[in-house]
C-alpha positions as CSV (number, residue, x, y, z in Angstrom):
1,X,113.9,134.9,156.1
2,X,117.1,136.7,158.2
3,X,117.6,137.5,161.9
4,X,119.0,141.0,162.0
5,X,121.2,142.5,164.6
6,X,120.9,145.8,164.4
7,X,123.5,148.5,165.6
8,X,122.7,150.8,168.6
9,X,123.5,154.0,166.8
10,X,120.9,155.7,164.5
11,X,123.4,156.4,161.9
12,X,124.0,153.8,159.2
13,X,127.1,152.8,157.8
14,X,127.2,152.9,153.9
15,X,128.0,149.2,152.9
16,X,128.1,147.4,149.6
17,X,126.4,144.1,149.0
18,X,127.0,141.4,146.4
19,X,123.9,140.9,144.0
20,X,123.6,137.4,145.7
21,X,123.0,139.2,149.2
22,X,120.6,141.9,147.7
23,X,118.6,139.1,146.3
24,X,118.6,137.3,149.8
25,X,117.4,140.4,151.3
26,X,114.5,141.1,149.7
27,X,113.2,143.7,151.8
28,X,114.5,145.8,154.9
29,X,116.7,148.2,152.7
30,X,117.6,151.3,155.2
31,X,117.5,154.4,153.2
32,X,121.1,155.1,153.6
33,X,122.0,152.1,151.6
34,X,122.6,152.3,147.9
35,X,121.8,149.8,145.3
36,X,122.5,149.2,141.8
37,X,119.6,147.2,141.4
38,X,116.8,146.1,143.8
39,X,115.2,142.6,143.6
40,X,112.7,142.1,140.9
41,X,112.6,145.4,140.0
42,X,111.7,147.1,143.3
43,X,113.0,150.2,144.2
44,X,114.1,151.4,147.7
45,X,111.0,153.4,148.1
46,X,109.1,150.3,147.8
47,X,110.4,149.2,151.2
48,X,109.6,150.5,155.1
49,X,113.1,151.5,156.1
50,X,112.2,153.1,159.3
51,X,109.4,151.3,161.2
52,X,108.6,147.8,161.9
53,X,105.9,145.4,160.7
54,X,105.2,141.9,162.2
55,X,103.0,139.1,162.6
56,X,102.2,138.4,166.3
57,X,101.5,134.9,165.6
58,X,104.8,134.5,163.9
59,X,106.8,136.1,166.6
60,X,104.9,133.6,168.6
61,X,106.2,130.6,166.7
62,X,109.6,132.2,166.2
63,X,110.7,134.9,168.5
64,X,112.9,137.5,167.1
65,X,112.3,136.4,163.2
66,X,111.3,139.2,161.0
67,X,110.6,138.4,157.6
68,X,111.9,140.6,154.9
69,X,108.6,140.5,152.9
70,X,106.9,142.5,155.7
71,X,109.0,145.5,155.1
72,X,107.2,146.0,151.6
73,X,104.8,148.9,152.0
74,X,102.1,147.6,150.4
75,X,102.4,143.9,151.5
76,X,100.6,144.4,154.8
77,X,99.4,140.8,155.3
78,X,100.6,137.7,156.7
79,X,99.9,134.9,154.2
80,X,100.7,132.3,156.6
81,X,98.4,133.3,159.4
82,X,95.8,135.1,157.0
83,X,95.9,138.2,159.0
84,X,96.9,141.6,158.8
85,X,100.3,142.6,160.1
86,X,100.7,144.9,163.1
87,X,103.0,148.3,163.6
88,X,102.1,149.5,166.9
89,X,102.4,148.1,170.5
90,X,99.4,146.4,171.7
91,X,99.9,148.0,175.3
92,X,100.6,151.5,174.7
93,X,99.9,152.3,171.0
94,X,103.6,153.3,170.1
95,X,104.8,153.0,166.8
96,X,107.8,150.7,166.6
97,X,111.1,151.8,164.7
98,X,114.0,149.5,163.9
99,X,116.0,152.1,165.7
100,X,114.3,151.1,169.0
101,X,116.9,149.3,171.6
102,X,114.9,145.9,171.5
103,X,114.0,143.9,168.3
104,X,111.0,142.0,169.8
105,X,109.8,144.2,172.7
106,X,108.5,147.6,173.1
107,X,110.0,150.5,175.1
108,X,107.1,150.1,177.8
109,X,108.4,146.5,178.2
110,X,105.5,144.8,176.3
111,X,106.3,141.9,173.8
112,X,105.3,142.6,170.2
113,X,103.8,138.9,170.1
114,X,101.0,140.0,172.3
115,X,99.4,142.2,169.5
116,X,95.6,141.3,168.6
117,X,95.6,139.6,165.7
118,X,92.9,141.0,162.8
119,X,91.8,138.4,159.8
120,X,92.1,139.8,156.2
121,X,89.7,139.0,153.5
122,X,90.9,136.3,150.6
123,X,90.9,139.1,148.0
124,X,93.3,141.3,150.3
125,X,95.7,138.1,150.8
126,X,95.9,137.3,147.2
127,X,96.4,140.8,146.1
128,X,99.0,141.0,149.0
129,X,100.5,137.7,148.1
130,X,101.1,138.8,144.6
131,X,102.9,141.6,145.8
132,X,105.9,139.4,147.3
133,X,105.4,137.0,144.3
134,X,103.1,134.4,146.0
135,X,100.2,133.1,144.0
136,X,97.0,132.1,146.0
137,X,94.2,132.1,143.3
138,X,92.8,128.7,142.4
139,X,94.2,127.0,139.0
140,X,92.2,128.1,136.1
141,X,90.8,131.3,137.8
142,X,93.7,133.4,137.7
143,X,93.4,137.0,138.7
144,X,93.2,139.9,136.2
145,X,96.6,140.9,137.7
146,X,98.3,137.5,137.7
147,X,100.4,138.8,134.4
148,X,101.8,141.8,136.1
149,X,105.4,141.8,137.8
150,X,105.8,142.7,141.2
151,X,107.1,146.2,140.4
152,X,104.0,146.7,137.8
153,X,101.3,145.5,140.5
154,X,102.8,147.5,143.1
155,X,102.6,150.6,141.0
156,X,99.0,149.9,140.0
157,X,97.9,149.4,143.5
158,X,99.4,152.7,144.5
159,X,97.2,154.8,142.1
160,X,94.0,152.6,142.1
161,X,94.0,152.2,145.4
162,X,93.1,155.8,146.0
163,X,89.6,155.1,144.6
164,X,86.8,153.6,146.9
165,X,83.4,153.7,147.9
166,X,84.5,156.7,150.2
167,X,87.8,157.5,148.6
168,X,87.4,160.1,145.6
169,X,90.6,162.1,145.1
170,X,90.7,165.2,143.1
171,X,93.9,164.4,141.5
172,X,96.1,161.5,142.0
173,X,100.0,161.3,142.1
174,X,102.4,160.0,144.9
175,X,100.8,158.6,148.1
176,X,102.5,160.0,151.3
177,X,103.1,158.0,154.5
178,X,103.1,154.8,152.7
179,X,105.0,153.5,155.5
180,X,102.1,154.2,158.0
181,X,100.5,150.7,158.1
182,X,97.1,152.5,158.2
183,X,97.5,154.3,155.0
184,X,99.0,151.1,152.9
185,X,96.3,149.0,154.7
186,X,93.6,151.4,153.1
187,X,95.4,151.4,149.6
188,X,95.7,147.4,149.5
189,X,91.9,147.2,150.6
190,X,90.5,149.5,147.9
191,X,92.9,148.2,145.2
192,X,91.5,144.5,146.0
193,X,88.1,145.4,146.1
194,X,88.4,147.1,142.4
195,X,90.5,144.0,141.0
196,X,88.3,141.3,142.7
197,X,85.2,140.1,140.9
198,X,86.6,141.7,137.8
199,X,85.2,143.9,136.3
200,X,82.3,144.3,138.1
201,X,83.6,146.6,140.9
202,X,85.7,148.6,138.4
203,X,82.4,148.9,136.3
204,X,80.6,150.2,139.4
205,X,83.3,152.6,140.1
206,X,83.1,154.2,136.6
207,X,79.3,154.3,137.0
208,X,79.6,156.1,140.2
209,X,81.8,158.7,138.9
210,X,80.0,159.5,135.8
211,X,76.7,159.9,137.8
212,X,78.4,162.2,140.5
213,X,79.7,164.5,137.8
214,X,77.1,167.2,136.0
215,X,76.5,166.3,132.4
216,X,79.6,167.6,130.4
217,X,80.6,166.9,127.0
218,X,84.2,166.3,127.9
219,X,85.1,162.8,128.5
220,X,88.3,163.9,130.2
221,X,86.7,166.0,132.8
222,X,83.7,163.7,133.4
223,X,86.1,160.9,134.6
224,X,89.0,162.5,135.9
225,X,91.4,161.4,137.7
226,X,90.6,158.1,136.8
227,X,91.2,159.1,132.9
228,X,94.6,160.5,133.8
229,X,95.6,157.3,135.7
230,X,94.7,155.1,132.8
231,X,96.0,157.0,129.9
232,X,98.6,159.2,131.7
233,X,100.2,157.2,134.6
234,X,99.6,153.5,133.4
235,X,100.8,153.6,129.8
236,X,102.3,150.1,129.7
237,X,100.8,147.8,127.6
238,X,100.6,145.5,130.7
239,X,97.8,147.8,131.7
240,X,96.0,147.4,128.6
241,X,93.4,145.0,130.3
242,X,92.2,148.1,132.2
243,X,91.9,150.4,129.3
244,X,89.9,148.1,127.6
245,X,87.4,147.5,130.3
246,X,86.9,151.4,130.5
247,X,86.5,151.8,126.6
248,X,83.8,148.7,126.9
249,X,82.1,150.9,129.4
250,X,82.3,153.9,127.2
251,X,80.4,152.0,124.5
252,X,77.6,150.9,126.5
253,X,77.2,153.7,129.0
254,X,78.8,157.1,127.8
255,X,76.0,159.4,126.5
256,X,78.4,161.8,124.7
257,X,80.5,161.8,121.8
258,X,84.2,160.0,121.1
259,X,85.6,161.7,118.3
260,X,89.4,162.3,117.1
261,X,89.9,164.6,119.9
262,X,90.0,161.4,122.2
263,X,93.4,160.5,120.5
264,X,94.3,158.2,123.4
265,X,91.5,155.9,123.0
266,X,91.7,152.7,120.5
267,X,91.0,153.7,116.8
268,X,88.3,150.9,117.1
269,X,86.8,152.8,120.1
270,X,86.5,155.8,118.1
271,X,85.1,154.5,114.7
272,X,82.6,152.4,116.3
273,X,81.1,154.4,119.1
274,X,77.3,153.9,119.1
275,X,76.7,157.8,119.8
276,X,76.6,160.2,116.8
277,X,76.3,164.2,116.5
278,X,73.5,165.4,114.7
279,X,75.7,166.1,111.6
280,X,77.0,162.4,111.5
281,X,73.3,161.1,112.0
282,X,72.2,163.1,109.3
283,X,75.1,161.8,107.2
284,X,74.5,158.1,107.9
285,X,70.9,158.3,106.6
286,X,71.3,160.5,103.6
287,X,69.2,163.3,105.3
288,X,69.5,167.1,106.2
289,X,70.8,168.0,109.7
290,X,67.8,170.5,110.1
291,X,65.5,167.4,109.8
292,X,67.5,165.5,112.6
293,X,67.3,168.7,114.7
294,X,63.3,168.7,114.2
295,X,63.2,165.0,115.4
296,X,65.3,165.6,118.5
297,X,62.9,168.6,119.3
298,X,59.8,166.5,118.9
299,X,61.3,164.0,121.2
300,X,61.0,161.3,118.2
301,X,64.5,160.5,118.9
302,X,66.2,159.8,122.4
303,X,69.0,162.4,122.6
304,X,71.3,163.5,125.4
305,X,72.2,167.2,125.4
306,X,75.2,168.9,127.6
307,X,76.6,172.4,127.7
308,X,80.5,173.0,128.2
309,X,81.6,175.8,130.3
310,X,82.2,177.8,127.3
311,X,78.3,177.9,126.5
312,X,78.5,175.5,123.8
313,X,75.8,172.8,123.5
314,X,76.7,169.4,122.2
315,X,73.8,166.9,121.2
316,X,74.4,163.2,120.6
317,X,71.9,160.5,119.4
318,X,72.0,156.6,119.0
319,X,73.0,155.1,115.8
320,X,70.7,152.2,116.2
321,X,67.4,154.6,116.4
322,X,68.5,156.4,113.2
323,X,68.7,153.0,111.5
324,X,65.2,152.2,112.8
325,X,64.0,155.7,111.6
326,X,65.8,156.1,108.2
327,X,62.8,154.6,106.2
328,X,60.2,156.7,108.0
329,X,62.4,160.0,107.3
330,X,63.0,159.4,104.0
331,X,59.6,158.5,102.9
332,X,58.0,161.6,105.2
333,X,55.4,164.0,103.6
334,X,54.8,167.4,104.4
335,X,51.3,168.7,105.5
336,X,50.4,170.2,101.9
337,X,51.7,166.9,100.2
338,X,49.5,164.8,103.1
339,X,46.5,166.7,102.4
340,X,46.8,166.2,98.4
341,X,47.4,162.6,99.0
342,X,44.5,162.2,101.1
343,X,42.2,164.7,99.0
344,X,41.5,166.6,102.7
345,X,42.0,169.7,103.3
346,X,45.1,170.8,105.5
347,X,42.7,171.8,108.5
348,X,41.3,168.5,108.5
349,X,44.6,166.7,108.4
350,X,45.6,169.0,111.4
351,X,42.8,167.7,113.3
352,X,43.2,164.0,112.6
353,X,47.0,164.3,113.7
354,X,45.7,166.1,116.9
355,X,43.5,163.4,117.6
356,X,46.1,160.6,117.2
357,X,44.6,159.3,113.9
358,X,47.3,160.0,111.6
359,X,50.8,159.6,113.1
360,X,53.5,162.4,112.6
361,X,57.1,162.5,113.5
362,X,57.4,166.2,114.1
363,X,54.8,168.6,115.6
364,X,53.5,172.2,114.6
365,X,56.1,173.9,116.8
366,X,59.1,174.6,114.9
367,X,62.7,176.4,114.7
368,X,63.0,179.9,113.3
369,X,59.3,179.9,111.5
370,X,60.6,176.6,109.4
371,X,57.9,174.2,108.5
372,X,58.2,171.1,110.8
373,X,55.6,168.4,109.6
374,X,56.9,165.2,109.0
375,X,54.3,162.7,108.1
376,X,55.3,158.9,107.6
377,X,54.2,157.4,104.6
378,X,52.8,154.5,106.2
379,X,50.2,156.7,108.1
380,X,49.0,158.1,104.8
381,X,49.0,154.3,103.4
382,X,46.5,153.5,106.0
383,X,44.0,156.0,105.0
384,X,43.7,154.3,101.7
385,X,40.8,152.0,101.1
386,X,39.9,149.2,99.0
387,X,36.2,150.4,97.7
388,X,33.5,148.4,96.2
389,X,31.4,149.5,93.2
390,X,28.5,151.6,94.3
391,X,24.9,150.9,93.8
392,X,23.5,153.9,91.7
393,X,20.3,153.7,93.6
394,X,22.3,154.6,96.8
395,X,22.6,158.3,97.5
396,X,26.2,158.8,98.1
397,X,28.5,161.5,99.5
398,X,32.4,161.7,99.7
399,X,34.1,161.7,102.9
400,X,35.5,165.2,102.2
401,X,32.0,166.9,101.4
402,X,30.5,165.0,104.6
403,X,32.8,166.5,107.0
404,X,32.5,169.7,105.2
405,X,28.8,170.2,104.9
406,X,27.7,168.5,108.1
407,X,30.2,170.3,110.3
408,X,31.8,167.8,111.9
409,X,33.9,168.7,114.6
410,X,37.6,166.9,115.2
411,X,36.1,164.4,117.5
412,X,33.2,163.2,115.3
413,X,36.0,163.3,112.2
414,X,38.3,161.2,114.2
415,X,35.5,158.9,115.3
416,X,34.5,158.4,111.4
417,X,37.8,157.7,110.2
418,X,38.2,155.0,113.2
419,X,34.9,153.4,111.9
420,X,36.1,153.3,108.3
421,X,39.3,151.9,109.3
422,X,37.3,149.2,111.3
423,X,35.2,148.4,108.1
424,X,32.2,149.3,110.1
425,X,31.0,151.6,107.3
426,X,31.0,150.6,103.7
427,X,33.1,152.7,101.3
428,X,32.4,152.9,97.6
429,X,34.8,153.5,94.7
430,X,36.7,152.3,91.6
431,X,37.1,148.5,92.3
432,X,40.7,147.2,92.3
433,X,42.4,150.5,93.2
434,X,43.2,152.5,96.8
435,X,40.9,155.4,97.2
436,X,41.8,158.2,99.4
437,X,39.8,158.9,102.3
438,X,38.7,162.3,101.1
439,X,37.5,160.6,97.9
440,X,35.8,157.4,99.5
441,X,32.1,157.7,99.0
442,X,29.7,156.8,101.8
443,X,25.8,156.1,102.2
444,X,24.2,159.3,102.9
445,X,21.5,157.2,105.2
446,X,24.2,155.0,106.7
447,X,26.5,157.9,107.6
448,X,23.2,159.9,109.0
449,X,22.2,157.0,111.1
450,X,25.7,156.4,112.4
451,X,25.9,160.4,113.6
452,X,22.5,159.8,115.4
453,X,23.6,156.6,117.3
454,X,27.0,158.2,118.0
455,X,25.4,161.4,119.3
456,X,23.0,159.3,121.7
457,X,26.0,157.1,123.0
458,X,28.5,159.4,123.5
459,X,27.1,162.9,123.6
460,X,29.4,164.3,121.3
461,X,30.0,168.1,121.1
462,X,28.3,170.1,118.6
463,X,29.9,172.9,116.7
464,X,28.3,176.3,116.1
465,X,26.5,175.3,112.8
466,X,25.5,172.0,114.4
467,X,24.1,173.7,117.5
468,X,22.3,176.1,115.0
469,X,20.4,173.3,113.3
470,X,19.5,171.8,116.6
471,X,18.3,175.0,118.1
472,X,16.3,176.0,115.2
473,X,18.4,179.4,115.3
474,X,20.9,181.0,112.6
475,X,24.6,180.8,113.1
476,X,25.0,184.6,114.0
477,X,22.5,184.1,116.9
478,X,24.6,181.1,118.3
479,X,27.5,183.1,118.0
480,X,26.5,186.1,119.8
481,X,24.7,183.6,122.7
482,X,28.2,182.1,123.3
483,X,30.1,185.3,123.2
484,X,27.7,187.1,125.8
485,X,28.1,183.9,128.0
486,X,24.3,182.7,128.0
487,X,25.5,179.6,126.1
488,X,28.1,177.7,127.6
489,X,31.1,175.8,125.6
490,X,34.5,174.9,125.3
491,X,37.4,175.3,123.1
492,X,38.3,172.2,120.7
493,X,41.9,171.1,119.8
494,X,42.1,173.7,117.2
495,X,40.4,176.6,119.0
496,X,37.0,175.9,117.7
497,X,34.0,176.7,120.2
498,X,32.0,173.5,120.9
499,X,28.6,173.3,122.6
500,X,27.7,170.4,124.7
501,X,24.0,169.1,124.7
502,X,23.5,169.6,128.5
503,X,24.1,173.5,127.7
504,X,21.7,173.5,124.9
505,X,19.2,171.8,127.5
506,X,19.9,174.3,130.3
507,X,19.7,177.5,127.8
508,X,16.2,176.2,126.6
509,X,14.9,175.7,130.2
510,X,16.2,179.0,131.4
511,X,15.7,181.4,128.6
512,X,12.9,181.7,125.6
513,X,12.8,183.9,122.2
514,X,10.4,186.6,121.7
515,X,9.4,184.9,118.4
516,X,8.7,181.9,120.6
517,X,6.5,183.8,123.1
518,X,4.4,185.4,120.4
519,X,4.0,182.1,118.5
520,X,2.5,181.2,121.6
521,X,0.4,183.8,122.0
522,X,-0.8,184.3,118.6
523,X,0.5,187.7,118.1
524,X,3.5,189.5,116.4
525,X,7.1,189.7,118.1
526,X,6.7,193.6,117.8
527,X,3.2,193.6,119.2
528,X,4.4,191.6,122.1
529,X,7.3,193.3,123.1
530,X,5.3,196.6,123.4
531,X,2.8,194.6,125.9
532,X,5.7,193.2,128.1
533,X,7.1,194.7,131.3
534,X,10.1,192.2,131.7
535,X,13.4,193.3,130.3
536,X,15.1,191.1,127.7
537,X,18.7,189.8,128.7
538,X,20.0,190.3,125.0
539,X,18.4,191.6,122.0
540,X,18.5,194.7,119.3
541,X,18.1,197.1,121.7
542,X,20.2,196.0,124.5
543,X,23.3,194.7,122.8
544,X,22.7,194.8,119.4
545,X,22.0,191.0,119.1
546,X,19.9,189.6,116.2
547,X,16.9,188.5,118.2
548,X,15.3,189.2,121.8
549,X,15.7,186.8,124.6
550,X,13.8,186.8,128.0
551,X,14.1,184.9,131.2
552,X,11.3,182.4,131.5
553,X,10.8,183.1,135.1
554,X,10.7,186.9,134.4
555,X,7.7,186.3,131.5
556,X,6.1,183.3,133.4
557,X,6.4,181.0,130.7
558,X,6.2,177.2,131.5
559,X,8.3,175.1,129.2
560,X,6.0,172.6,127.5
561,X,8.5,170.8,125.0
């Protein structure tokens, strides 16, 4: 503490001070003074040489006494009264300078001790105290910056104090006007917010920075200018704790790649980053890169893709997911191999995949016409059954023949496989060995009874061959009725035409065939056609169809059955 007597002239006389005097001064270093070394490594630029700063409560207790610590630009708090310092007159609002005529009063005559006192938070006081060499944190709970010297801490505050909730600088460098208390207070507040509750607030800043940027594969561009502060402006080992926390954040939240280009990161960070490129992922599980690309396209692997300004796209995947999929990838079968293993046609295998009965890693869509079916072996093994020896008095049929001969739709095939998995239908085969589903034997009577029950319960849609059997018509006739719109239908999973039972009943109530009319009247179709005045809706002479059909209301026929 020193009471200063300033000369009236604004021009300072160059003076030479001993090292002991410099140590006692610890502040208030006018710009025209020259020093070979400042106290505790601080430079003359770290002090406010033109403007006064003071604590009103301190001036009330000791009038005319200005502490040298108050002149440090960033230490803008009074630790004795836990408040912010002042640099303006409370009466007129004018900034007070050392060159003013009076030391403790304004030009307007108001006393500087009458300024309003504003309390400071504990985090701000801790940081401001560390800037002047005072330790305010409790024992055992040292701040993250406790190991920094005054000079190192001052540099840290100048750089990171520019980042805050509302402060997002595009570039960093020297902060102008630090002698202004408003500017230095803002820096101190932002820096104390980031350094208090370490590292929660710092990690939140990194997350906001990453979310505000568009997805970019460059680590440097995404986190600028924080990246420059950590790896270009704060290079000393004393700031390694901030770089370590930044790299820990990258390990958990950075979606992109960390590779040899990121030379400023630690080697351990580059080597153990959890995300891999497609080539690295393929190499890690001994697979082809095209296989990994297919899995990414099929959304079987959680991936992240970004496009650089040059148009180059970068895709990364998680290493943990690759390790989990390694067994499935290395044991996958193609569509043809799965067809042979299950003893089913490839069309039936596609139907089982589409209905969700048979899992697959990649779908039918592929890149550049390449085959992309990847069916895990575990799905194939779930369709292998332990069979019992058949009773030779029982009429049996293989599952493959049952699907083909009875023209089961994709939905019926899926229901049949589900029933077999649940054990509700008994399978026959060679005891003691697993039998593929296509080669398993079923009881004909049991399957037919099951189909009747399913049709009653669920109203399964019928294929055109099944509809022909139900309506006692030829398949060619059903195809024509569907094509001309007289028999409504829908498309199945593979484009097959399916007819509902309601559509069949509606058609039979609305239309009647010429053959049916002739049978009711006991005559031939040709003779009846010449006697009817009604015009057929379809027939050989109308649109080239195989049979004539009339509207029931036109021929006056009531549906008896």
